[in-house]
C-alpha positions as CSV (number, residue, x, y, z in Angstrom):
1,X,106.2,63.1,51.3
2,X,104.2,66.2,50.5
3,X,105.3,66.0,46.8
4,X,104.1,62.4,46.8
5,X,100.5,63.3,48.1
6,X,100.6,66.2,45.7
7,X,101.4,63.8,42.7
8,X,98.6,61.4,43.8
9,X,96.1,64.2,44.1
10,X,97.0,65.3,40.6
11,X,96.6,61.9,39.3
12,X,93.2,61.4,41.1
13,X,92.0,64.7,39.6
14,X,93.0,64.0,36.2
15,X,91.6,60.5,36.3
16,X,88.2,61.9,37.6
17,X,88.1,64.6,34.9
18,X,89.0,62.1,32.2
19,X,86.2,59.6,33.4
20,X,83.6,62.4,33.7
21,X,84.4,63.9,30.3
22,X,84.4,60.2,28.9
23,X,81.1,59.4,30.5
24,X,79.5,62.7,29.2
25,X,80.6,62.3,25.6
26,X,80.3,58.4,25.2
27,X,77.6,57.2,23.0
28,X,74.3,56.3,24.7
29,X,74.5,52.6,23.5
30,X,77.9,52.0,25.0
31,X,77.0,53.2,28.5
32,X,76.5,49.9,30.7
33,X,75.0,49.1,33.9
34,X,73.5,52.5,35.3
35,X,72.1,55.5,33.4
36,X,74.5,58.1,32.4
37,X,73.5,60.5,35.0
38,X,74.1,58.1,37.8
39,X,77.5,57.2,36.5
40,X,78.5,60.9,36.7
41,X,77.4,61.3,40.2
42,X,79.5,58.0,41.1
43,X,82.6,59.4,39.4
44,X,82.3,62.8,41.2
45,X,81.3,61.6,44.6
46,X,83.5,58.6,45.1
47,X,87.0,60.0,44.3
48,X,89.2,57.0,43.2
49,X,86.8,54.0,43.1
50,X,84.1,56.0,40.9
51,X,86.3,56.6,38.0
52,X,87.8,53.2,38.2
53,X,84.4,51.6,38.2
54,X,83.4,53.7,35.2
55,X,86.5,52.6,33.2
56,X,86.0,48.9,34.1
57,X,82.3,48.4,34.1
58,X,80.3,51.4,32.9
59,X,82.2,51.9,29.7
60,X,81.0,49.4,27.0
61,X,83.3,48.0,24.4
62,X,83.5,49.7,21.0
63,X,81.4,48.0,18.3
64,X,83.0,47.0,15.0
65,X,80.9,49.7,13.3
66,X,79.3,47.0,11.0
67,X,75.6,46.4,11.9
68,X,74.6,42.9,11.1
69,X,70.9,42.8,10.0
70,X,69.1,39.8,8.6
71,X,67.1,40.4,5.5
72,X,64.4,38.4,3.7
73,X,66.1,37.2,0.4
74,X,64.0,39.7,-1.6
75,X,65.0,42.6,0.4
76,X,68.6,41.9,0.3
77,X,70.2,43.8,-2.4
78,X,73.4,41.7,-2.7
79,X,71.3,38.6,-3.0
80,X,69.2,40.3,-5.8
81,X,72.3,41.3,-7.5
82,X,73.6,37.7,-7.5
83,X,70.3,36.6,-9.0
84,X,71.0,39.2,-11.9
85,X,74.3,37.6,-12.4
86,X,73.0,34.1,-12.3
87,X,70.2,35.0,-15.0
88,X,73.0,36.3,-17.2
89,X,75.0,33.3,-16.7
90,X,72.0,31.2,-17.6
91,X,71.4,33.2,-20.7
92,X,75.1,32.9,-21.8
93,X,74.9,29.2,-21.2
94,X,71.8,28.9,-23.4
95,X,73.6,31.0,-26.1
96,X,76.6,28.7,-26.0
97,X,74.3,25.5,-26.2
98,X,72.6,27.0,-29.1
99,X,75.9,27.7,-30.8
100,X,76.9,24.1,-30.1
101,X,73.5,22.8,-31.5
102,X,74.1,25.0,-34.7
103,X,77.6,23.5,-35.1
104,X,76.1,19.9,-34.8
105,X,73.4,20.6,-37.4
106,X,73.9,19.0,-40.7
107,X,75.6,21.0,-43.3
108,X,73.3,21.5,-46.5
109,X,76.3,20.9,-48.7
110,X,76.8,17.3,-47.3
111,X,73.1,16.3,-47.9
112,X,73.0,13.3,-50.4
113,X,70.4,12.9,-53.1
114,X,67.9,11.4,-50.5
115,X,68.3,14.6,-48.3
116,X,69.7,13.0,-45.2
117,X,73.0,13.8,-43.9
118,X,75.7,11.4,-43.7
119,X,77.9,11.8,-40.3
120,X,81.1,10.8,-42.3
121,X,80.7,13.3,-45.0
122,X,80.1,11.0,-47.8
123,X,76.9,10.9,-50.0
124,X,75.7,7.6,-48.8
125,X,77.6,5.2,-51.2
126,X,79.1,2.1,-49.5
127,X,82.1,0.0,-50.4
128,X,82.0,-2.0,-53.6
129,X,79.7,-5.1,-53.5
130,X,77.3,-3.4,-51.1
131,X,79.5,-4.1,-48.1
132,X,79.9,-1.4,-45.5
133,X,81.7,-1.2,-42.1
134,X,80.1,-2.0,-38.9
135,X,78.5,1.4,-38.6
136,X,77.1,1.2,-42.4
137,X,79.3,4.1,-43.5
138,X,82.4,4.3,-45.3
139,X,85.1,6.7,-44.0
140,X,85.5,9.8,-46.3
141,X,88.6,9.3,-48.6
142,X,90.9,12.2,-48.7
143,X,93.0,13.5,-51.7
144,X,96.7,13.4,-51.5
145,X,97.9,16.7,-49.9
146,X,94.8,17.2,-47.7
147,X,96.4,16.5,-44.3
148,X,96.8,12.8,-43.9
149,X,100.1,12.4,-45.5
150,X,103.1,11.6,-43.1
151,X,105.4,14.3,-42.3
152,X,102.8,17.2,-42.7
153,X,102.5,19.4,-39.6
154,X,99.2,21.0,-40.4
155,X,97.3,17.7,-39.9
């Protein structure tokens, strides 16, 4: 029976020392309920209940380490970096649109004698007899060997 009381005494002393050291070294923001010095008195003066109360109530939970702060949009660096990326995307989009517009521009070689471009690539001459198709333009005629021949793979 003496061994049991001795073992329980050792457990109580170890628990009290652990709770006291933990209370003394814990961050101030994690101490809950009472001031730190009051918790130390409770741990020392109330042998079993004091350390148990400290571990259950006085000790706050560990934070995740990430502090969540709200910023105004012009103070948030990540938001401002996103704006730079969006601006560069807009510039890239404008450059691509300009490139497409340049591709759609009439080729000076396709201009007829009147100086206007024909979208079909002809020089503005219609079918014989003055009749043209519904659009008013005749499709460009290709020479043999220019890709419209059956059996050619490069067409």
